C-alpha positions in Angstrom: 122.7 95.8 102.1 124.6 97.8 104.7 122.4 99.7 107.2 123.1 103.4 107.8 123.6 104.6 111.4 120.3 106.5 111.2 118.4 103.3 110.5 120.1 101.5 113.4 119.3 104.5 115.7 115.7 104.4 114.5 115.4 100.7 115.2 116.7 101.3 118.7 114.2 104.1 119.1 111.4 101.8 118.0 112.3 99.0 120.4 112.8 101.5 123.2 109.4 103.1 122.8 107.8 99.7 122.6 109.3 98.9 126.0 108.2 102.3 127.3 104.6 101.4 126.4 105.0 98.1 128.2 106.2 99.9 131.3 103.2 102.2 131.1 100.9 99.3 130.9 102.5 97.6 133.9 102.2 100.8 135.9 98.6 101.2 134.9 97.7 97.7 136.2 100.3 97.7 139.0 101.1 94.1 138.3 104.4 92.3 138.2 103.9 90.6 134.8 107.0 92.1 133.1 107.3 89.5 130.4 104.1 90.5 128.7 105.6 93.3 126.7 107.3 91.0 124.2 104.2 90.2 122.3 103.1 93.8 122.0 106.5 95.0 121.2 106.9 92.6 118.3 103.7 93.8 116.6 104.8 97.5 117.1 108.3 96.9 115.9 107.0 95.0 112.9 104.7 97.9 112.0 107.6 100.4 112.3 110.0 98.3 110.3 107.4 97.9 107.5 106.7 101.7 107.6 110.4 102.6 107.3 110.8 100.1 104.5 107.9 101.6 102.7 109.4 105.0 103.2 112.8 103.8 101.7 111.0 102.3 98.7 108.8 105.4 98.1 111.8 107.8 98.6 113.2 106.5 95.3 110.0 107.1 93.4 109.2 110.6 94.5 111.0 113.9 93.8 112.0 114.5 97.4 112.1 112.5 100.6 109.6 115.0 102.1 107.0 113.9 99.6 107.6 110.3 100.5 106.7 110.7 104.2 103.0 111.6 103.8 102.6 109.0 101.1 104.2 106.4 103.4 101.8 107.4 106.2 98.8 107.2 103.9 99.8 103.9 102.5 100.6 102.2 105.9 97.8 103.8 108.0 95.1 101.2 107.2 97.3 98.1 107.7 98.7 99.4 111.0 95.3 100.3 112.3 93.7 97.1 111.2 96.5 95.0 112.8 96.3 96.9 116.1 92.5 97.4 116.3 91.7 93.7 115.6 94.3 92.6 118.1 92.9 95.0 120.7 89.3 94.0 120.0 90.2 90.3 120.1 91.7 90.8 123.6 88.8 92.9 125.0 86.9 89.9 126.4 90.0 88.9 128.4 90.6 92.5 129.5 87.0 92.6 130.8 87.3 89.2 132.5 84.7 87.5 130.4 85.2 83.7 130.3 83.4 81.8 127.5 83.2 78.0 127.8 82.3 76.6 124.5 81.9 73.0 125.8 79.1 73.7 128.3 78.0 76.8 126.6 78.4 79.2 129.5 79.6 82.7 129.8 81.0 83.8 133.2 82.5 87.1 134.3 85.3 87.3 136.8 86.3 83.7 137.0 89.4 82.9 139.0 91.3 81.8 135.9 90.6 85.1 134.2 92.6 87.1 136.8 96.0 86.2 135.3 94.7 86.5 131.7 93.2 89.9 132.5 96.5 91.3 133.6 98.3 89.8 130.5 95.8 91.1 128.0 95.6 94.5 129.6 99.3 94.9 129.3 99.3 93.9 125.7 96.3 96.1 124.8 97.8 99.2 126.5 101.2 98.5 125.0 99.9 97.9 121.5 97.8 101.1 121.7 100.9 103.1 122.8 103.1 101.5 120.1 100.4 102.2 117.4 100.4 105.8 118.3 104.2 105.9 118.2 104.2 104.2 114.8 101.7 106.6 113.3 103.0 109.8 114.9 106.6 109.5 116.1 108.1 107.5 113.3 107.0 109.8 110.5 108.2 112.8 112.7 111.6 111.1 113.2 111.8 110.5 109.4 111.0 114.2 108.8 113.7 115.3 111.3 116.2 113.0 109.6 115.3 114.5 106.2 115.5 118.1 107.5 118.9 117.5 109.2 120.2 116.0 106.0 119.0 118.9 103.9 120.4 121.4 106.4 123.8 119.7 106.4 123.8 119.8 102.6 122.9 123.5 102.5 125.6 124.2 105.1 128.2 122.2 103.2 127.4 124.1 100.0 127.6 127.5 101.8 131.0 126.5 103.3 132.3 125.5 99.9 131.1 128.8 98.3 132.8 130.8 101.1 136.0 128.8 100.6 136.0 129.5 96.9 135.4 133.2 97.5 138.3 133.5 100.0 140.5 131.5 97.7 139.7 133.8 94.7 140.3 136.9 96.8 
């Protein structure tokens, strides 16, 4: 199936915003761990791709594309939040520097080995939180802009055709 230019532009927007979230996390921690964003970006990009795919599927079952956007958001809200929240909660011990040794049954805070993991997990948590916000707010907004522009162009095209018929008849 051939992708439209709007879908390609949306995919570029999604990846770009994921990288922007990574950059924000790096600035927040002031660390040089620039390769950390890949993990977070993949989750955010996957959520966006599934959201857009759901929109395309629902667009065919609703009367208008504008009806499909809220339904898409409602249908994908729980999976996106569950994926993001469980990942963030799972990384919180690393963000806080908690080291759990299951062999000797000891919990320590601020161990030297946790310094690198703390930076990594902080970047992933901030980036994933940013990407989740973008997935749930920016992507539906971009879809609505796309629908509005398409509708406006269709109305404009119809108006131009009517004017051309009037001038031709006169």
